[in-house]
N, C-alpha and C positions, 0 to 999 in steps of 0.2 A: 369166750376170751373177746375181749372188747378190740376197738380200732387203737385203742390208748395204747392196750399191751401189744398189737402188733408194731407198733414203731419201737417199743424197746428190743423187739427181737431183731431190727435191721443192724448189720455189722458197722463195728465202728471203727475207724482207721485208727492203729495205731500210731501215738503219737511220733513213734520212730520215722513214718512214712513221710511225714508233714517237713515242707522245706524249710530251713532254717535260714532266716534273712543275715544272721549273723555270721553264720559259718561258711554260706554257699555265695556264690558269684552268679549273678543274674547273666543268661547268654546273650538275652536280648530283653527289649520292652517293647510292649504292645500298647498305644495309649496311655503310655506314661507309667503303664503296670508292669513290674519285673517279671520276667519269664525266666524259670529254673531250668527248664526241660522244654525241649522242641515238642509241638504238636504232634500227636499221632496221625491226623488226617491232612498234615500239612502238604500240598501239591507244590512240586518245583516242575514246571516244562522242561523237556527234553531238551529245547536248546537253549538253556539259561547258563548253560555253562560249555556253551561251544566256542571253540579256540580254531582262529584261522591260522596256519602256520606260514600261509603263501597269501600274499596280498598282491592283486594284480591291475593295473590300472587300466586295461581295455584288453580285447581280445588279440589286437598284436602283441602285448605285452605277455600274455597267456602262451601263444605261439611262439613267441621268441624263446620264451621258458622252457617249453617242452624241447624246442631242437637243441638249446646250449647244454639241458642237463643230460641228454642221450650223445652229445657229440657228433650230430649229425650234420651233414655238409649243407649249409643253406642253400647252395646253390643247385644241390640235389636232393630234395626234400623227399623223404619217403612218405607220399601221401597217406597212405593207409595207415602206417601206424600213428602218425601224427595226427589223423581225422579220429582215430579211434581214441586217442588217448583226451584230444578236444572234446569229444561229445560226452565221454563220461564225466569232464570236469563239470559241463553243460548242466548234462542230466543232476548232477549234485547240488548247483545253485540255483537251478529252475525248482527246485522242490521245495525251495527256502524263501527266493526272493524272484519273483516271475519279473517284475520290472527291471531288477539288474540284469537278467538274463536274457533282455532283449537285443541288444547290440551282439551279445555274444552269440546269440540263435544266428543273426544275419550272416556274422562271419563262418557258422558253421554249413548254412545253406553254400556259401562260396567254396569250402573245401570240398564239401561233395559234389559239386560243379565240375570243380578241376579234376576230381579223382575219377568221375564219370568220364570226363573228356580224355583222359588218358587212357581209359579204357577202348575206346574208339580208335580204327585205324586212322594215322594221319591223312590229311588230305593236303596235296601239294596246290600251291596258288596257281593262276593262270599264267606268270611268267616263269614258273617252273623253280619257284624259290622253296626251300625247306620251310614247313610251316612252324608257326611259332610255338615255342613251349607253353602249355596250358600253365605254368606255374610261374612266369616270366612276372607277370604283373603282382603276384604275392611277395616274389622274392624282392622284387624292387622295394614294394611298400616296406618290408621286413628291413631292409637293410638300411634305408632313410629313419625308421623308427629307430635303429639300433643306434645311430649316430646321433639322433638328438638326444637320444638317452644318456650316451656317454658324454655330450658336451651337457646336458641338464647335471651329469654327477660332478664333473668338474668344476661346474659353476658351485655348487651346492659345497664343494670340499675348500671354496676359495674364503680367504677370512671375511667375515659380515659386520658390520656395524651393529651393534647392540647383542651379536650373540657371540663372537669370536672377542672383539676388542669394544672399548669404549673411547670417547674423545676425552681428554684430560681438559680440566676446566681451572683455572686460576683467575680468582678476585684480585685484580689491581684496583688497589685506592688512591686516587689522586687527590691532591691537594686542590682547593677551591680557589685559591690565588694562584694565577698564572705565572710561571717562572719563564722571563724573557733571557732567549740564549744571547751569550757573551758574542760581542762584535769581534770577528776576527780580523787578523790584520790583510786579508786576502779580500776581505769585503771592503775596506776603506781603499786598498789600491784599484780595486773595480770602480767604485763610485769616483775616486779621483781620476781615473782613465776618462770615464765618460765626460767628466766637465772638462777636462782637457781637449776633448775630441770636439765638444760645443765651442770651448774659447777660439780653436781654429778657425772656425766658419765664420767668425766675426770679428777676428785680429786687423788691426791695420798696420801696414808697414810703415811705422812711422820711428826713428831712432831717438830715444831722447834718454835722459839721465834723470831719474829720480829715485830720490832715498825714501825708503818704504820703512816704518820702525812696525817689529814686532809687538812692540806693548799697545802702542796706538791702533793697531788692528785687531788685538785682544779686547780692548775696549769697545771699539764698533762691533765685534761678534756680541760680547755682553749687551751693549745697548738694542741689537736684535733681538735677542733674547728674552728682554724684560717683558712682562705682560703677555706674554706667550705659554703657552702650555709645552707645546711640541714646536719645532722646526724641523722641515725638511732638510737635510745636509745640503742641499745643492741650494737652497734659497740662500745660505750664508755666503755666496760668491757669486760675484759680478764678471761674468765673462767678458763685458766690454770692455772693462777697463786693462787688460792685457793678461799675458800668462805671469810676470812677474807679481802683481797683486795677489793673483791665485795663490801661488806660492807663498806668499806671506802670510794671506788668509787661512792656508792649510795649516803652516807651523803655528801662527797664532791659538788656530783652535786645538792643535795636538797639545801645545803649553797648558791651555786652558783644562784640557783632561788629564793630563798629569799632575796638575795641582789641584785636581778634583774640585774644579769651579762649575765646569758643566758635565754633563752625563751622555753619553752617545749610546743609542738602543735601537734594537731591531726586533721585530717580533717572531720572526721566523727566518729560516733560511730563504736568501734571494728576496727579503721582503725590502722596501724602502728604510732607512737610515732615517733617524730623527735623533736633534741634538735638543736638549733641555738644561735649564740651570739647574745645578745640585743644590742651591739654596734658594730660600724662599727671602727679596729682596725687601728692605724694610718699606712701609709705607711713607 
């Protein structure tokens, strides 16, 4: 029998044992190739699916958990039971993560020291006072930590921007052309009162009779506005001529505004008042 004949005697896998890509779904892909069954020599580390049901933020958090779980009085901690449970947890995490267990080991040394001091007979001080409880410092730290933890929980429950609510943002489209507000009657009254106040400072005590024409002062106002884009409201009055002239000038200005020959504008509230011609005079 030749080597070629030996090859003919090798068992051939039946077609039924070969995976059919059309009828089966791949469980995974390895280097781009589909796998239809898990390899027999696949190694899964023991801690790959390890789950921690309790997560602690430090030794004080673990101690507080052990005390509250068993309803121990925090002012009278049974050190033997708490130390035993604490050390069992430290042994558990030390076997997996020695770097994480470093601060827990420091607290474990403190618990063992407190337990040993409680086994010794108490010594009174020189002043005859009762010795301090070895657990006093630990109790103080636990109470402070519990207060901070409770405050942090209350702060976390408060509504937070980005987590519980968002600020509403609305885009308001504004016109490019500014729109000046209309001049109110109160603004004219205030400006008029200011003019009268300044007129009283320069008035002369002379009694005279003068006939004043509203139409004439309307023409005077129009002449003053010619060639000017805007004129301040106060510039149209001459306080040196007395209050009667100021009154007639104001009436003339109101008549011009009524007949839409002039425009009285104000850029914004409490801003200066300006007067301009409502028409463009012919050249």
